[in-house]
MISE-587481 format. One record per residue (C-alpha): x, y, z; residue number from 1. Coordinates in steps of 0.5 Angstrom, whole numbers. Layout:
REM residues N
+-------+-------+-------+-----+
|    xx |    yy |    zz |   i |
+-------+-------+-------+-----+
|     X |     Y |     Z | NUM |
...
+-------+-------+-------+-----+
REM end
This chain:
REM residues 275
+-------+-------+-------+-----+
|    xx |    yy |    zz |   i |
+-------+-------+-------+-----+
|   271 |   -23 |   241 |   1 |
|   264 |   -20 |   239 |   2 |
|   260 |   -25 |   244 |   3 |
|   264 |   -25 |   249 |   4 |
|   264 |   -18 |   249 |   5 |
|   256 |   -18 |   249 |   6 |
|   255 |   -23 |   254 |   7 |
|   259 |   -20 |   259 |   8 |
|   256 |   -13 |   258 |   9 |
|   249 |   -16 |   258 |  10 |
|   252 |   -20 |   265 |  11 |
|   255 |   -12 |   268 |  12 |
|   247 |   -10 |   266 |  13 |
|   244 |   -15 |   270 |  14 |
|   248 |   -15 |   276 |  15 |
|   246 |    -7 |   277 |  16 |
|   240 |    -8 |   276 |  17 |
|   240 |   -13 |   282 |  18 |
|   243 |    -9 |   287 |  19 |
|   238 |    -4 |   284 |  20 |
|   232 |    -8 |   286 |  21 |
|   236 |   -11 |   292 |  22 |
|   237 |    -2 |   295 |  23 |
|   230 |    -1 |   293 |  24 |
|   226 |    -6 |   298 |  25 |
|   231 |    -4 |   303 |  26 |
|   229 |     2 |   302 |  27 |
|   223 |     1 |   301 |  28 |
|   223 |    -4 |   308 |  29 |
|   225 |     2 |   311 |  30 |
|   220 |     7 |   311 |  31 |
|   215 |     3 |   312 |  32 |
|   218 |     0 |   319 |  33 |
|   218 |     8 |   319 |  34 |
|   211 |     9 |   318 |  35 |
|   209 |     4 |   323 |  36 |
|   209 |     8 |   331 |  37 |
|   214 |     5 |   336 |  38 |
|   212 |    -2 |   340 |  39 |
|   219 |    -1 |   344 |  40 |
|   215 |    -2 |   351 |  41 |
|   207 |    -2 |   351 |  42 |
|   204 |     2 |   358 |  43 |
|   198 |    -3 |   357 |  44 |
|   200 |   -10 |   361 |  45 |
|   203 |    -5 |   367 |  46 |
|   196 |    -1 |   368 |  47 |
|   192 |    -7 |   368 |  48 |
|   195 |   -10 |   373 |  49 |
|   194 |    -5 |   377 |  50 |
|   187 |    -4 |   374 |  51 |
|   185 |   -12 |   378 |  52 |
|   190 |   -12 |   384 |  53 |
|   185 |   -13 |   388 |  54 |
|   189 |   -14 |   395 |  55 |
|   191 |    -7 |   398 |  56 |
|   194 |    -6 |   404 |  57 |
|   194 |     2 |   407 |  58 |
|   199 |     4 |   412 |  59 |
|   201 |    10 |   415 |  60 |
|   206 |    13 |   418 |  61 |
|   208 |    19 |   424 |  62 |
|   215 |    20 |   422 |  63 |
|   219 |    24 |   426 |  64 |
|   220 |    32 |   423 |  65 |
|   228 |    33 |   420 |  66 |
|   227 |    25 |   419 |  67 |
|   224 |    24 |   412 |  68 |
|   230 |    23 |   408 |  69 |
|   231 |    16 |   414 |  70 |
|   225 |    14 |   413 |  71 |
|   224 |    14 |   406 |  72 |
|   230 |    11 |   404 |  73 |
|   229 |     5 |   409 |  74 |
|   222 |     4 |   406 |  75 |
|   224 |     5 |   400 |  76 |
|   231 |    -1 |   401 |  77 |
|   226 |    -6 |   405 |  78 |
|   221 |    -5 |   401 |  79 |
|   219 |    -8 |   394 |  80 |
|   222 |    -5 |   389 |  81 |
|   227 |    -8 |   385 |  82 |
|   225 |   -14 |   387 |  83 |
|   222 |   -20 |   383 |  84 |
|   215 |   -21 |   388 |  85 |
|   210 |   -25 |   385 |  86 |
|   204 |   -22 |   388 |  87 |
|   207 |   -14 |   388 |  88 |
|   204 |   -10 |   383 |  89 |
|   205 |    -3 |   386 |  90 |
|   207 |     2 |   391 |  91 |
|   206 |    10 |   391 |  92 |
|   209 |    12 |   397 |  93 |
|   206 |    20 |   401 |  94 |
|   209 |    25 |   405 |  95 |
|   204 |    30 |   407 |  96 |
|   203 |    37 |   405 |  97 |
|   205 |    41 |   410 |  98 |
|   208 |    38 |   416 |  99 |
|   202 |    37 |   421 | 100 |
|   201 |    34 |   427 | 101 |
|   205 |    36 |   432 | 102 |
|   211 |    37 |   428 | 103 |
|   211 |    30 |   426 | 104 |
|   210 |    29 |   418 | 105 |
|   205 |    23 |   416 | 106 |
|   208 |    18 |   410 | 107 |
|   203 |    14 |   407 | 108 |
|   203 |     8 |   403 | 109 |
|   198 |     6 |   398 | 110 |
|   202 |    -3 |   395 | 111 |
|   197 |    -8 |   391 | 112 |
|   198 |   -13 |   391 | 113 |
|   195 |   -20 |   387 | 114 |
|   195 |   -24 |   394 | 115 |
|   194 |   -22 |   402 | 116 |
|   201 |   -27 |   403 | 117 |
|   206 |   -21 |   399 | 118 |
|   203 |   -16 |   403 | 119 |
|   206 |   -19 |   409 | 120 |
|   212 |   -22 |   406 | 121 |
|   214 |   -14 |   405 | 122 |
|   212 |   -12 |   412 | 123 |
|   216 |   -18 |   416 | 124 |
|   222 |   -15 |   412 | 125 |
|   220 |    -6 |   413 | 126 |
|   217 |    -5 |   420 | 127 |
|   224 |    -6 |   424 | 128 |
|   228 |    -1 |   419 | 129 |
|   223 |     4 |   418 | 130 |
|   222 |     3 |   426 | 131 |
|   228 |     9 |   429 | 132 |
|   225 |    14 |   425 | 133 |
|   218 |    14 |   427 | 134 |
|   214 |    18 |   433 | 135 |
|   208 |    12 |   434 | 136 |
|   206 |     5 |   431 | 137 |
|   204 |     5 |   425 | 138 |
|   198 |     4 |   422 | 139 |
|   197 |    -2 |   417 | 140 |
|   189 |    -3 |   413 | 141 |
|   189 |    -9 |   409 | 142 |
|   183 |    -8 |   404 | 143 |
|   180 |   -10 |   399 | 144 |
|   178 |    -7 |   392 | 145 |
|   171 |    -5 |   391 | 146 |
|   170 |     0 |   384 | 147 |
|   175 |     4 |   381 | 148 |
|   173 |    12 |   380 | 149 |
|   176 |    15 |   373 | 150 |
|   176 |    22 |   370 | 151 |
|   175 |    21 |   363 | 152 |
|   180 |    25 |   357 | 153 |
|   178 |    32 |   359 | 154 |
|   183 |    35 |   364 | 155 |
|   188 |    31 |   358 | 156 |
|   185 |    34 |   351 | 157 |
|   183 |    42 |   354 | 158 |
|   177 |    41 |   355 | 159 |
|   176 |    39 |   363 | 160 |
|   168 |    36 |   364 | 161 |
|   167 |    35 |   371 | 162 |
|   164 |    29 |   369 | 163 |
|   168 |    22 |   372 | 164 |
|   167 |    14 |   370 | 165 |
|   166 |     9 |   376 | 166 |
|   168 |     2 |   373 | 167 |
|   168 |    -4 |   375 | 168 |
|   175 |    -8 |   376 | 169 |
|   174 |   -14 |   371 | 170 |
|   171 |   -10 |   366 | 171 |
|   177 |    -8 |   362 | 172 |
|   173 |    -4 |   357 | 173 |
|   177 |     3 |   358 | 174 |
|   184 |    -1 |   356 | 175 |
|   180 |    -3 |   348 | 176 |
|   175 |     5 |   348 | 177 |
|   177 |    12 |   351 | 178 |
|   172 |    13 |   356 | 179 |
|   175 |    14 |   362 | 180 |
|   183 |    16 |   363 | 181 |
|   188 |    12 |   365 | 182 |
|   192 |    17 |   369 | 183 |
|   192 |    13 |   376 | 184 |
|   194 |     7 |   374 | 185 |
|   201 |     9 |   371 | 186 |
|   206 |     7 |   375 | 187 |
|   215 |    11 |   375 | 188 |
|   211 |    17 |   375 | 189 |
|   211 |    23 |   381 | 190 |
|   209 |    30 |   384 | 191 |
|   201 |    29 |   384 | 192 |
|   196 |    29 |   390 | 193 |
|   194 |    23 |   392 | 194 |
|   189 |    24 |   398 | 195 |
|   187 |    18 |   403 | 196 |
|   180 |    17 |   405 | 197 |
|   179 |    14 |   412 | 198 |
|   170 |    13 |   412 | 199 |
|   166 |    13 |   419 | 200 |
|   162 |     6 |   420 | 201 |
|   156 |     6 |   416 | 202 |
|   157 |    10 |   411 | 203 |
|   154 |     7 |   405 | 204 |
|   157 |     6 |   399 | 205 |
|   154 |    10 |   394 | 206 |
|   155 |    15 |   399 | 207 |
|   162 |    14 |   399 | 208 |
|   162 |    14 |   391 | 209 |
|   157 |    20 |   390 | 210 |
|   163 |    24 |   396 | 211 |
|   169 |    22 |   392 | 212 |
|   166 |    23 |   385 | 213 |
|   164 |    29 |   386 | 214 |
|   171 |    31 |   387 | 215 |
|   174 |    36 |   381 | 216 |
|   180 |    35 |   377 | 217 |
|   179 |    27 |   379 | 218 |
|   184 |    24 |   377 | 219 |
|   181 |    17 |   380 | 220 |
|   180 |    13 |   386 | 221 |
|   180 |     6 |   387 | 222 |
|   174 |     5 |   394 | 223 |
|   177 |    -1 |   398 | 224 |
|   173 |    -5 |   403 | 225 |
|   176 |    -6 |   409 | 226 |
|   174 |   -14 |   412 | 227 |
|   170 |   -15 |   418 | 228 |
|   168 |    -8 |   419 | 229 |
|   162 |    -4 |   414 | 230 |
|   167 |     2 |   412 | 231 |
|   170 |     4 |   406 | 232 |
|   177 |     7 |   404 | 233 |
|   178 |    11 |   399 | 234 |
|   185 |    13 |   394 | 235 |
|   184 |    18 |   390 | 236 |
|   190 |    23 |   385 | 237 |
|   188 |    29 |   383 | 238 |
|   190 |    33 |   377 | 239 |
|   189 |    39 |   381 | 240 |
|   190 |    39 |   389 | 241 |
|   182 |    39 |   392 | 242 |
|   181 |    45 |   397 | 243 |
|   181 |    39 |   402 | 244 |
|   187 |    37 |   402 | 245 |
|   190 |    44 |   405 | 246 |
|   185 |    44 |   411 | 247 |
|   184 |    36 |   412 | 248 |
|   189 |    32 |   416 | 249 |
|   189 |    25 |   420 | 250 |
|   186 |    23 |   427 | 251 |
|   190 |    18 |   430 | 252 |
|   189 |    14 |   436 | 253 |
|   192 |     9 |   438 | 254 |
|   187 |     5 |   443 | 255 |
|   185 |    -1 |   441 | 256 |
|   189 |    -1 |   436 | 257 |
|   193 |     5 |   432 | 258 |
|   187 |     8 |   427 | 259 |
|   186 |    13 |   424 | 260 |
|   180 |    17 |   422 | 261 |
|   179 |    23 |   417 | 262 |
|   183 |    24 |   410 | 263 |
|   190 |    26 |   409 | 264 |
|   195 |    30 |   404 | 265 |
|   200 |    28 |   401 | 266 |
|   205 |    28 |   394 | 267 |
|   208 |    22 |   391 | 268 |
|   214 |    21 |   392 | 269 |
|   215 |    14 |   390 | 270 |
|   211 |    10 |   386 | 271 |
|   214 |     4 |   382 | 272 |
|   212 |    -3 |   380 | 273 |
|   216 |    -9 |   380 | 274 |
|   224 |    -9 |   375 | 275 |
+-------+-------+-------+-----+
REM end
């Protein structure tokens, strides 16, 4: 009988040790998981897609005063938002600040694509939907990416130096090393000040770079070239609005085709990627 009780006690003690071991292992695994950084969402692929998109469509709309909400709703509903278009990367829609051009409100769309055919599909679906809210024909420029100019970490870490860094779109070093700010490529957030600038024909690329790099509080800029013309267009965003944003606006012309010259600043009111 004594041997039976000893065997039962040994079995009970062994079971307790096993349960304790299981609990300890579970606790260690939990602590290990908690010590690791969260990786539920990695934004890098989205940033890289926007960084490497070689095709862009820049559109300028003169919208009737009082029709801003209707226009913006039509733009989003008839555009690439919530549609899985293979070649679509990102669209930012800006509303001019303040309203100019005879009471009309200027909206600018900066769409980034992997191929031009997807951009044509978007325009075909959208043009009729927004037409009732316009004061004149929209201006459309299909352009090719030349390079990006990015600010460094100064405005994000508090030091705010006035240096910028130019990067070719085939070089992804900025995603491996903390050499540049990546705020310019972030999708989803709105409220930042952006500016679209059409440089005069014949302006050299070096002069464009110099003009853009000299802007205070630059978050980033993309330099585009217009096919068939010796002309560059730049889309920029800023940590703080530059003085030029308050004093400049597009000059519209209808002949021989709808076009704009100069620059127009605005606030980003839509900023989305495929979903």
